[in-house]
C-alpha positions in Angstrom: -25.8 -242.3 -69.4 -28.1 -245.8 -69.0 -32.2 -245.2 -69.7 -34.4 -246.8 -67.8 -35.4 -249.3 -64.8 -34.8 -248.6 -60.8 -32.9 -245.4 -59.9 -31.0 -246.4 -56.5 -33.4 -243.9 -53.9 -36.2 -243.0 -56.0 -39.2 -243.9 -55.3 -41.3 -244.1 -52.2 -40.1 -246.0 -49.8 -41.8 -250.0 -49.1 -44.3 -250.3 -46.6 -45.3 -246.7 -46.8 -48.7 -245.1 -48.5 -52.4 -246.0 -48.1 -51.5 -250.0 -47.2 -49.0 -250.2 -45.0 -47.2 -252.6 -47.5 -45.6 -252.8 -50.4 -47.8 -252.7 -53.3 -47.6 -254.0 -56.6 -48.7 -252.3 -59.8 -51.2 -254.5 -62.1 -53.6 -253.6 -65.3 -56.9 -254.9 -65.0 -59.9 -255.2 -66.9 -61.7 -251.8 -66.8 -65.2 -253.8 -65.9 -63.4 -255.8 -62.7 -62.3 -252.0 -61.6 -64.7 -251.1 -59.4 -65.2 -255.1 -57.7 -61.5 -255.0 -57.0 -61.1 -251.5 -55.3 -64.5 -252.4 -53.1 -62.7 -255.8 -52.4 -59.4 -253.8 -51.4 -61.3 -251.5 -49.1 -62.9 -254.6 -47.5 -59.8 -256.2 -47.1 -61.9 -259.8 -48.9 -63.5 -260.1 -46.3 -67.0 -261.5 -46.5 -68.5 -264.1 -43.9 -70.2 -267.9 -45.4 -73.7 -267.9 -46.5 -75.5 -271.4 -46.2 -77.3 -272.5 -48.5 -79.6 -274.8 -46.0 -82.1 -272.8 -43.2 -82.1 -273.3 -39.6 -84.9 -274.2 -37.8 -86.9 -272.6 -35.4 -89.0 -275.6 -33.8 -87.6 -279.2 -34.7 -84.1 -279.3 -36.2 -83.7 -281.0 -39.3 -80.5 -282.7 -40.6 -78.2 -279.4 -42.1 -76.7 -280.2 -45.4 -72.8 -279.0 -45.7 -73.4 -276.9 -49.0 -72.2 -273.3 -49.1 -74.1 -271.2 -51.2 -71.5 -268.5 -51.0 -69.8 -265.9 -49.8 -72.2 -262.5 -47.8 -71.4 -259.3 -47.5 -72.9 -257.4 -44.8 -73.0 -253.9 -46.8 -75.0 -255.2 -49.5 -77.7 -256.4 -47.4 -77.5 -253.5 -44.6 -76.7 -250.1 -46.9 -78.2 -249.0 -49.4 -77.3 -245.9 -49.9 -73.5 -245.9 -48.8 -72.9 -242.1 -49.1 -76.2 -241.6 -47.1 -75.8 -244.0 -44.2 -74.7 -243.7 -40.9 -74.8 -246.1 -37.7 -75.9 -244.5 -34.2 -76.0 -246.0 -30.9 -79.5 -246.2 -29.2 -80.2 -245.9 -25.5 -83.3 -245.5 -23.4 -85.9 -248.1 -23.7 -88.3 -246.2 -25.5 -88.5 -248.4 -28.5 -88.2 -251.9 -27.4 -91.2 -253.2 -28.9 -90.1 -251.9 -32.3 -87.1 -254.1 -31.3 -84.8 -251.7 -30.6 -82.8 -252.2 -27.1 -80.1 -250.2 -25.1 -76.8 -250.4 -27.1 -78.2 -251.3 -30.3 -76.5 -250.3 -33.4 -79.0 -248.2 -35.2 -78.1 -248.3 -39.6 -79.5 -244.5 -40.7 -80.4 -243.8 -44.1 -80.5 -240.1 -44.8 -82.0 -240.6 -48.6 -85.3 -242.0 -47.7 -88.1 -239.9 -47.2 -89.4 -240.1 -43.4 -92.9 -240.9 -44.0 -95.6 -241.9 -41.4 -95.0 -244.8 -39.7 -91.4 -245.2 -40.4 -89.2 -245.5 -37.4 -86.8 -242.2 -37.7 -83.3 -240.4 -36.2 -84.7 -237.1 -35.1 -83.2 -233.7 -33.8 -86.1 -232.4 -31.4 -84.7 -229.0 -30.1 -81.3 -230.2 -30.1 -81.3 -233.7 -28.7 -81.4 -236.9 -31.3 -84.4 -239.4 -30.1 -85.5 -242.0 -32.1 -89.2 -243.0 -32.6 -91.9 -244.2 -34.9 -93.1 -240.9 -37.0 -96.5 -239.8 -36.9 -97.8 -237.8 -39.8 -102.4 -237.5 -40.2 -104.8 -235.5 -40.6 -101.9 -232.4 -40.0 -100.9 -233.5 -37.0 -97.0 -234.9 -36.1 -95.6 -236.6 -33.6 -93.1 -239.0 -32.7 -94.1 -241.9 -30.9 -92.2 -244.2 -29.1 -93.1 -248.2 -28.9 -93.1 -248.6 -25.3 -96.6 -248.0 -23.1 -94.3 -246.5 -20.3 -93.3 -243.7 -22.4 -95.7 -240.8 -23.9 -96.3 -239.7 -27.5 -93.4 -236.3 -28.1 -96.3 -233.9 -30.2 -94.3 -231.7 -32.4 -96.2 -228.0 -32.5 -94.9 -225.7 -35.4 -92.9 -224.1 -32.1 -91.1 -227.1 -31.7 -87.7 -227.1 -33.4 -87.5 -230.3 -35.1 -85.1 -232.4 -38.1 -85.6 -235.4 -39.9 -81.9 -236.8 -40.0 -82.7 -240.0 -41.1 -85.0 -243.4 -41.8 -83.8 -246.3 -39.4 -83.3 -248.9 -41.8 -81.7 -252.0 -39.7 -81.0 -252.9 -36.2 -78.3 -254.8 -34.6 -78.0 -255.8 -31.6 -76.6 -259.4 -29.7 -78.9 -261.7 -28.7 
């Protein structure tokens, strides 16, 4: 009886499983396992980051030196397990740079403190506002003079879902 080697019909058919294509077993140093997994999960995609700065005034000759690759996750998401995205609607936060349709990066692990822009569930409805907490008073403040602040009373049913850390919008 032969031992070892491939057996006809054994194993998972090629192209099935998590990656929908054939995979290859390999040995990876333990110190690099996390980086390799992260690379595979992101499909290796990083954007180029150039070392030259872009002038907002008069243009200057740009050098072609590429500083490296940029992974937006490392800049936008500090706590992956506690981060979620939500799309903004309405115009109450225009002066904070939040426009209708913008994508908000929200971190649930950050403390919602006075002055922070937060996502709050108020009486069952989600809203994005600047948190005001001073002198025993709490309010949700809009960043547009056309809207009134929302006073929070002991009767209000408010839950802070997280702190907005970044806003992504088209120009």
